[in-house]
Short mmCIF file of the C-alpha atoms (twelve columns), coordinates in Angstrom:
data_MODEL
# 
_entry.id   MODEL 
# 
loop_
_atom_site.group_PDB 
_atom_site.id 
_atom_site.type_symbol 
_atom_site.label_atom_id 
_atom_site.label_alt_id 
_atom_site.label_comp_id 
_atom_site.label_asym_id 
_atom_site.label_seq_id 
_atom_site.Cartn_x 
_atom_site.Cartn_y 
_atom_site.Cartn_z 
_atom_site.pdbx_PDB_model_num 
ATOM 1   C CA . MET A 1   104.289 65.037  110.024 1 
ATOM 2   C CA . SER A 2   104.871 68.073  112.265 1 
ATOM 3   C CA . TYR A 3   103.017 71.384  111.991 1 
ATOM 4   C CA . ASP A 4   106.185 73.232  110.954 1 
ATOM 5   C CA . THR A 5   106.877 70.756  108.137 1 
ATOM 6   C CA . LEU A 6   103.291 70.865  106.885 1 
ATOM 7   C CA . LYS A 7   103.282 74.639  107.046 1 
ATOM 8   C CA . ARG A 8   106.509 74.895  105.056 1 
ATOM 9   C CA . ILE A 9   105.076 72.610  102.368 1 
ATOM 10  C CA . MET A 10  101.903 74.721  102.281 1 
ATOM 11  C CA . ASP A 11  103.975 77.912  102.028 1 
ATOM 12  C CA . LEU A 12  106.025 76.566  99.120  1 
ATOM 13  C CA . VAL A 13  103.069 75.125  97.190  1 
ATOM 14  C CA . LEU A 14  100.580 77.966  97.719  1 
ATOM 15  C CA . GLY A 15  103.312 80.606  97.507  1 
ATOM 16  C CA . THR A 16  104.420 79.348  94.095  1 
ATOM 17  C CA . ILE A 17  100.827 79.147  92.830  1 
ATOM 18  C CA . LEU A 18  100.051 82.668  94.064  1 
ATOM 19  C CA . ILE A 19  103.195 84.113  92.454  1 
ATOM 20  C CA . ILE A 20  102.093 82.638  89.126  1 
ATOM 21  C CA . LEU A 21  98.497  83.861  89.544  1 
ATOM 22  C CA . PHE A 22  99.437  87.377  90.638  1 
ATOM 23  C CA . MET A 23  102.390 87.855  88.285  1 
ATOM 24  C CA . PRO A 24  100.329 89.868  85.732  1 
ATOM 25  C CA . VAL A 25  99.087  92.130  88.553  1 
ATOM 26  C CA . MET A 26  102.616 92.569  89.912  1 
ATOM 27  C CA . ILE A 27  103.885 93.518  86.452  1 
ATOM 28  C CA . LEU A 28  101.107 96.111  86.059  1 
ATOM 29  C CA . VAL A 29  101.768 97.546  89.517  1 
ATOM 30  C CA . ALA A 30  105.507 97.777  88.793  1 
ATOM 31  C CA . ILE A 31  104.832 99.615  85.509  1 
ATOM 32  C CA . ALA A 32  102.384 101.994 87.223  1 
ATOM 33  C CA . ILE A 33  104.911 102.835 89.953  1 
ATOM 34  C CA . LYS A 34  107.798 103.359 87.534  1 
ATOM 35  C CA . THR A 35  105.848 105.548 85.106  1 
ATOM 36  C CA . THR A 36  104.139 107.818 87.638  1 
ATOM 37  C CA . SER A 37  106.866 108.656 90.170  1 
ATOM 38  C CA . ASN A 38  110.641 108.863 90.488  1 
ATOM 39  C CA . GLY A 39  112.408 106.121 92.384  1 
ATOM 40  C CA . PRO A 40  112.717 102.336 92.528  1 
ATOM 41  C CA . VAL A 41  109.844 99.900  92.078  1 
ATOM 42  C CA . PHE A 42  110.461 98.305  95.464  1 
ATOM 43  C CA . ALA A 43  110.282 100.235 98.721  1 
ATOM 44  C CA . ASP A 44  113.664 101.352 100.043 1 
ATOM 45  C CA . ILE A 45  112.988 100.476 103.660 1 
ATOM 46  C CA . PRO A 46  115.109 99.013  106.483 1 
ATOM 47  C CA . LYS A 47  115.143 95.312  107.210 1 
ATOM 48  C CA . ARG A 48  112.372 93.735  109.283 1 
ATOM 49  C CA . VAL A 49  112.618 91.431  112.294 1 
ATOM 50  C CA . GLY A 50  111.900 87.782  111.596 1 
ATOM 51  C CA . GLN A 51  111.810 84.528  113.529 1 
ATOM 52  C CA . GLY A 52  114.272 84.436  116.404 1 
ATOM 53  C CA . GLY A 53  114.950 88.167  116.023 1 
ATOM 54  C CA . LYS A 54  116.866 87.646  112.772 1 
ATOM 55  C CA . GLU A 55  116.562 90.620  110.412 1 
ATOM 56  C CA . PHE A 56  115.771 90.134  106.712 1 
ATOM 57  C CA . ARG A 57  115.172 92.168  103.582 1 
ATOM 58  C CA . PHE A 58  111.455 92.761  103.224 1 
ATOM 59  C CA . PHE A 59  110.095 92.932  99.658  1 
ATOM 60  C CA . LYS A 60  107.341 95.469  99.133  1 
ATOM 61  C CA . PHE A 61  106.219 97.660  96.230  1 
ATOM 62  C CA . ARG A 62  107.048 101.333 96.735  1 
ATOM 63  C CA . SER A 63  103.897 103.260 97.580  1 
ATOM 64  C CA . MET A 64  105.606 106.482 98.695  1 
ATOM 65  C CA . ILE A 65  108.060 109.045 97.400  1 
ATOM 66  C CA . ALA A 66  111.656 107.849 97.109  1 
ATOM 67  C CA . ASN A 67  113.579 107.619 100.406 1 
ATOM 68  C CA . ALA A 68  110.325 108.130 102.314 1 
ATOM 69  C CA . HIS A 69  111.442 106.145 105.372 1 
ATOM 70  C CA . GLU A 70  114.766 107.970 105.695 1 
ATOM 71  C CA . LEU A 71  113.145 111.368 105.143 1 
ATOM 72  C CA . LEU A 72  110.617 110.718 107.887 1 
ATOM 73  C CA . HIS A 73  113.429 109.994 110.342 1 
ATOM 74  C CA . THR A 74  115.892 112.723 109.316 1 
ATOM 75  C CA . ASP A 75  114.186 115.601 107.470 1 
ATOM 76  C CA . PRO A 76  113.114 118.479 109.803 1 
ATOM 77  C CA . ALA A 77  110.146 119.073 107.500 1 
ATOM 78  C CA . PHE A 78  108.736 115.729 108.628 1 
ATOM 79  C CA . ALA A 79  109.514 116.128 112.374 1 
ATOM 80  C CA . LYS A 80  105.874 116.630 113.383 1 
ATOM 81  C CA . LEU A 81  104.789 113.750 111.163 1 
ATOM 82  C CA . PHE A 82  107.450 111.495 112.730 1 
ATOM 83  C CA . GLU A 83  106.110 112.200 116.227 1 
ATOM 84  C CA . GLU A 84  102.588 111.381 115.044 1 
ATOM 85  C CA . TYR A 85  103.945 108.199 113.443 1 
ATOM 86  C CA . LYS A 86  105.498 107.015 116.714 1 
ATOM 87  C CA . SER A 87  102.498 107.964 118.849 1 
ATOM 88  C CA . SER A 88  100.013 106.133 116.600 1 
ATOM 89  C CA . SER A 89  101.693 102.696 116.715 1 
ATOM 90  C CA . TYR A 90  103.836 103.345 113.617 1 
ATOM 91  C CA . LYS A 91  100.858 103.985 111.334 1 
ATOM 92  C CA . LEU A 92  99.751  107.210 109.654 1 
ATOM 93  C CA . HIS A 93  96.213  107.714 108.365 1 
ATOM 94  C CA . HIS A 94  97.023  110.865 106.370 1 
ATOM 95  C CA . ASP A 95  100.557 110.440 105.094 1 
ATOM 96  C CA . PRO A 96  101.664 113.101 102.561 1 
ATOM 97  C CA . ARG A 97  104.530 110.864 101.377 1 
ATOM 98  C CA . ILE A 98  102.127 108.415 99.688  1 
ATOM 99  C CA . THR A 99  101.869 108.687 95.898  1 
ATOM 100 C CA . PRO A 100 98.515  108.457 94.043  1 
ATOM 101 C CA . VAL A 101 99.349  104.962 92.773  1 
ATOM 102 C CA . GLY A 102 100.645 104.095 96.217  1 
ATOM 103 C CA . ARG A 103 97.360  105.037 97.854  1 
ATOM 104 C CA . PHE A 104 95.503  102.611 95.592  1 
ATOM 105 C CA . ILE A 105 97.874  99.663  96.008  1 
ATOM 106 C CA . ARG A 106 98.011  100.151 99.795  1 
ATOM 107 C CA . LYS A 107 94.223  100.260 100.045 1 
ATOM 108 C CA . TYR A 108 93.941  96.804  98.473  1 
ATOM 109 C CA . SER A 109 97.235  95.425  99.870  1 
ATOM 110 C CA . LEU A 110 98.745  95.074  96.387  1 
ATOM 111 C CA . ASP A 111 101.985 96.564  97.716  1 
ATOM 112 C CA . GLU A 112 102.391 93.382  99.793  1 
ATOM 113 C CA . LEU A 113 102.441 90.973  96.819  1 
ATOM 114 C CA . PRO A 114 106.271 90.790  96.499  1 
ATOM 115 C CA . GLN A 115 106.367 89.206  99.948  1 
ATOM 116 C CA . PHE A 116 105.460 85.912  98.287  1 
ATOM 117 C CA . PHE A 117 109.157 85.809  97.383  1 
ATOM 118 C CA . ASN A 118 110.046 86.202  101.079 1 
ATOM 119 C CA . VAL A 119 107.832 83.162  101.702 1 
ATOM 120 C CA . ILE A 120 109.624 81.069  99.072  1 
ATOM 121 C CA . ARG A 121 112.976 82.145  100.565 1 
ATOM 122 C CA . GLY A 122 111.828 80.904  103.971 1 
ATOM 123 C CA . GLU A 123 111.990 84.304  105.704 1 
ATOM 124 C CA . MET A 124 108.228 84.614  106.013 1 
ATOM 125 C CA . SER A 125 105.131 82.456  105.969 1 
ATOM 126 C CA . LEU A 126 101.799 83.015  104.259 1 
ATOM 127 C CA . VAL A 127 100.251 83.321  107.732 1 
ATOM 128 C CA . GLY A 128 101.949 84.770  110.775 1 
ATOM 129 C CA . PRO A 129 102.502 87.885  112.903 1 
ATOM 130 C CA . ARG A 130 103.371 91.287  111.467 1 
ATOM 131 C CA . ALA A 131 106.979 91.740  110.346 1 
ATOM 132 C CA . TYR A 132 108.057 94.619  112.585 1 
ATOM 133 C CA . PHE A 133 110.815 97.202  112.139 1 
ATOM 134 C CA . PRO A 134 113.623 96.837  114.728 1 
ATOM 135 C CA . ASP A 135 113.163 100.404 116.039 1 
ATOM 136 C CA . GLU A 136 109.402 99.906  116.108 1 
ATOM 137 C CA . LEU A 137 109.752 96.973  118.507 1 
ATOM 138 C CA . VAL A 138 112.146 98.911  120.735 1 
ATOM 139 C CA . ASN A 139 110.063 102.083 120.907 1 
ATOM 140 C CA . GLN A 140 106.689 100.380 121.230 1 
ATOM 141 C CA . GLN A 141 107.902 98.152  124.073 1 
ATOM 142 C CA . GLN A 142 109.025 101.304 125.867 1 
ATOM 143 C CA . LYS A 143 105.593 102.809 125.329 1 
ATOM 144 C CA . TYR A 144 103.798 99.576  126.304 1 
ATOM 145 C CA . PRO A 145 106.132 97.814  128.819 1 
ATOM 146 C CA . LYS A 146 103.643 95.009  129.435 1 
ATOM 147 C CA . THR A 147 104.093 93.833  125.840 1 
ATOM 148 C CA . LYS A 148 107.701 92.663  126.339 1 
ATOM 149 C CA . PRO A 149 106.838 88.983  127.081 1 
ATOM 150 C CA . LEU A 150 104.352 89.031  124.184 1 
ATOM 151 C CA . VAL A 151 107.047 90.205  121.759 1 
ATOM 152 C CA . LYS A 152 109.221 87.251  122.801 1 
ATOM 153 C CA . GLU A 153 106.350 84.869  121.970 1 
ATOM 154 C CA . VAL A 154 105.731 86.533  118.618 1 
ATOM 155 C CA . LEU A 155 109.371 86.193  117.570 1 
ATOM 156 C CA . THR A 156 109.243 82.410  118.011 1 
ATOM 157 C CA . VAL A 157 107.401 82.127  114.682 1 
ATOM 158 C CA . LYS A 158 107.921 83.468  111.161 1 
ATOM 159 C CA . PRO A 159 106.132 86.704  110.268 1 
ATOM 160 C CA . GLY A 160 103.345 86.366  107.731 1 
ATOM 161 C CA . ILE A 161 101.919 88.154  104.706 1 
ATOM 162 C CA . THR A 162 98.532  87.847  106.355 1 
ATOM 163 C CA . GLY A 163 97.658  87.033  109.914 1 
ATOM 164 C CA . TYR A 164 95.199  87.074  112.776 1 
ATOM 165 C CA . TRP A 165 95.265  90.833  113.357 1 
ATOM 166 C CA . GLN A 166 95.397  91.639  109.639 1 
ATOM 167 C CA . VAL A 167 91.968  90.054  109.077 1 
ATOM 168 C CA . ASN A 168 90.585  91.555  112.292 1 
ATOM 169 C CA . GLY A 169 91.192  95.276  112.010 1 
ATOM 170 C CA . ARG A 170 94.495  95.845  110.135 1 
ATOM 171 C CA . SER A 171 95.769  99.374  110.877 1 
ATOM 172 C CA . GLU A 172 92.842  100.201 113.151 1 
ATOM 173 C CA . VAL A 173 94.544  98.092  115.851 1 
ATOM 174 C CA . ASN A 174 97.212  99.773  118.031 1 
ATOM 175 C CA . PHE A 175 100.498 98.053  118.908 1 
ATOM 176 C CA . ASP A 176 99.489  96.746  122.350 1 
ATOM 177 C CA . LYS A 177 96.384  95.035  120.987 1 
ATOM 178 C CA . ARG A 178 98.152  93.976  117.781 1 
ATOM 179 C CA . ILE A 179 101.047 92.275  119.575 1 
ATOM 180 C CA . GLU A 180 98.554  90.580  121.887 1 
ATOM 181 C CA . MET A 181 96.747  89.160  118.853 1 
ATOM 182 C CA . ASP A 182 100.054 88.124  117.280 1 
ATOM 183 C CA . ALA A 183 101.071 86.326  120.493 1 
ATOM 184 C CA . ASP A 184 97.661  84.657  120.626 1 
ATOM 185 C CA . TYR A 185 98.267  83.387  117.095 1 
ATOM 186 C CA . ALA A 186 101.711 82.054  118.096 1 
ATOM 187 C CA . ARG A 187 100.071 80.027  120.895 1 
ATOM 188 C CA . ARG A 188 97.114  78.752  118.853 1 
ATOM 189 C CA . ARG A 189 98.800  78.193  115.509 1 
ATOM 190 C CA . SER A 190 97.677  75.162  113.559 1 
ATOM 191 C CA . ILE A 191 97.062  74.284  109.913 1 
ATOM 192 C CA . LEU A 192 93.297  74.698  110.355 1 
ATOM 193 C CA . PHE A 193 93.752  78.080  112.041 1 
ATOM 194 C CA . ASP A 194 96.084  79.161  109.212 1 
ATOM 195 C CA . LEU A 195 93.604  78.036  106.557 1 
ATOM 196 C CA . GLY A 196 90.819  79.973  108.282 1 
ATOM 197 C CA . ILE A 197 92.909  83.152  108.193 1 
ATOM 198 C CA . ILE A 198 93.807  82.587  104.527 1 
ATOM 199 C CA . LEU A 199 90.107  82.226  103.658 1 
ATOM 200 C CA . LYS A 200 89.309  85.534  105.415 1 
ATOM 201 C CA . THR A 201 92.143  87.422  103.718 1 
ATOM 202 C CA . PRO A 202 90.511  88.117  100.298 1 
ATOM 203 C CA . TRP A 203 87.590  89.903  101.980 1 
ATOM 204 C CA . ALA A 204 89.981  91.922  104.169 1 
ATOM 205 C CA . MET A 205 91.771  93.041  100.985 1 
ATOM 206 C CA . ILE A 206 88.625  93.794  98.964  1 
ATOM 207 C CA . SER A 207 86.833  95.620  101.783 1 
ATOM 208 C CA . ALA A 208 90.026  97.656  102.498 1 
ATOM 209 C CA . LYS A 209 88.884  97.988  106.111 1 
ATOM 210 C CA . GLY A 210 91.594  99.539  108.274 1 
ATOM 211 C CA . ALA A 211 93.970  100.111 105.361 1 
ATOM 212 C CA . VAL A 212 96.238  103.186 105.373 1 
# 
């Protein structure tokens, strides 16, 4: 049986089990978001880039004020923040748009739990590279031209909920290093490698190292 077939079976089996196990947590998070801030339960963000460059709807709990992504790109009040966002590999360490509940769920990666449904739908895998925004890939490749061949390698595989860079630094890793690690994963991917990353993921979540 091929790696891709085995991985898909693993995604479906473990993804279903994890949805069942985390369902009570997801319900509590959804209630906390809805009762403490205005806006939808899920983040209203643009599509992400998946395998082969195909864009897909990315499920994620809302951890910011409503329309946070659009406001960052269009509201003059956030112009300085937007420049910081682009210069720091599309990550902000002190983001005023984050709600109190959002800060907690981001710290422990609870906002990522709905992505299990992306896994079941076949758009993502449990383990894989980061799911990048389309404009993020364009702008970061302009900033780091040497990453262009690495991006092509990364897009040959499905993005993952967790991955090689996520358990080795998370948001402390800039784009050039992150895409290098993602490409390294794409070359080395195997069931054993995937299982090793899955086993490291709970500690990465609990320790909250590199979370923003």
